[in-house]
VMD Tcl script that draws the C-alpha trace (Angstrom):
set ca {
  {0.18 1.50 2.93}
  {2.23 1.57 6.19}
  {4.12 4.25 4.66}
  {1.34 5.93 3.96}
  {-0.63 5.40 7.76}
  {3.13 6.66 9.10}
  {2.84 9.85 7.40}
  {-0.82 10.22 9.10}
  {-0.26 9.82 11.90}
  {3.33 11.98 11.99}
  {1.48 14.61 10.57}
  {-1.55 14.46 13.18}
  {1.40 13.96 15.69}
  {2.88 17.34 14.28}
  {-0.28 19.25 13.40}
  {-1.09 18.50 17.59}
  {1.95 19.14 18.53}
  {2.71 16.23 21.22}
  {5.49 15.87 22.71}
  {8.85 15.37 20.82}
  {6.53 15.92 17.71}
  {6.12 18.62 18.42}
  {9.38 20.74 17.46}
  {9.58 18.11 14.54}
  {10.29 20.01 11.58}
  {7.25 20.21 8.41}
  {9.78 19.30 6.01}
  {10.41 15.49 7.73}
  {6.81 14.70 6.30}
  {6.61 16.63 3.34}
  {9.89 14.70 2.68}
  {7.84 11.37 3.51}
  {5.25 12.34 1.36}
  {7.85 12.70 -1.48}
  {9.01 9.14 -0.96}
  {5.25 7.84 -0.95}
  {4.56 9.51 -3.89}
  {8.19 8.06 -5.50}
  {7.22 4.89 -4.65}
  {3.74 4.46 -5.78}
  {4.08 6.10 -9.09}
  {7.23 5.11 -10.36}
  {9.54 2.47 -8.37}
  {6.63 -0.21 -7.47}
  {5.71 -0.24 -11.58}
  {9.18 -0.39 -12.20}
  {9.48 -3.56 -10.17}
  {6.11 -4.68 -11.69}
  {5.06 -5.01 -8.06}
  {1.50 -3.55 -9.37}
  {1.19 -6.41 -12.34}
  {2.42 -9.39 -9.68}
  {-1.21 -7.93 -7.61}
  {-2.94 -7.78 -10.32}
  {-1.99 -11.03 -11.42}
  {-2.14 -12.82 -7.93}
  {-6.06 -11.71 -8.38}
  {-6.55 -13.37 -11.60}
  {-5.15 -17.00 -10.73}
  {-7.16 -16.66 -7.38}
  {-10.18 -16.11 -9.42}
  {-8.99 -19.03 -11.65}
  {-8.29 -21.81 -9.13}
  {-11.56 -20.88 -7.39}
  {-13.55 -21.11 -10.99}
  {-11.87 -24.27 -11.29}
  {-12.57 -25.41 -7.59}
  {-16.64 -24.64 -8.32}
  {-16.51 -26.51 -11.91}
  {-14.82 -29.31 -10.52}
  {-17.49 -29.08 -7.52}
  {-20.75 -29.45 -9.61}
  {-19.12 -32.44 -11.87}
  {-18.70 -34.31 -8.16}
  {-22.71 -34.19 -7.74}
}
mol new
graphics top color blue
foreach p $ca { graphics top sphere $p radius 0.5 }
foreach p [lrange $ca 0 end-1] q [lrange $ca 1 end] { graphics top cylinder $p $q radius 0.2 }
display resetview
């Protein structure tokens, strides 16, 4: 996510020609976009990070369900 924010900020600084970024080549921005695409489409899936997030969300939902069930039993 930070990579995407960095790309947006860098693009805006380059587009509005702010300070040092006025002389920056657009190829740097394109290279970062390419890295982001490779990361989110291939590397993240290869490392299993997408499934890990889904697993964490399911685990959290299960824990909340168990907590609600036991809280009802105490009443």
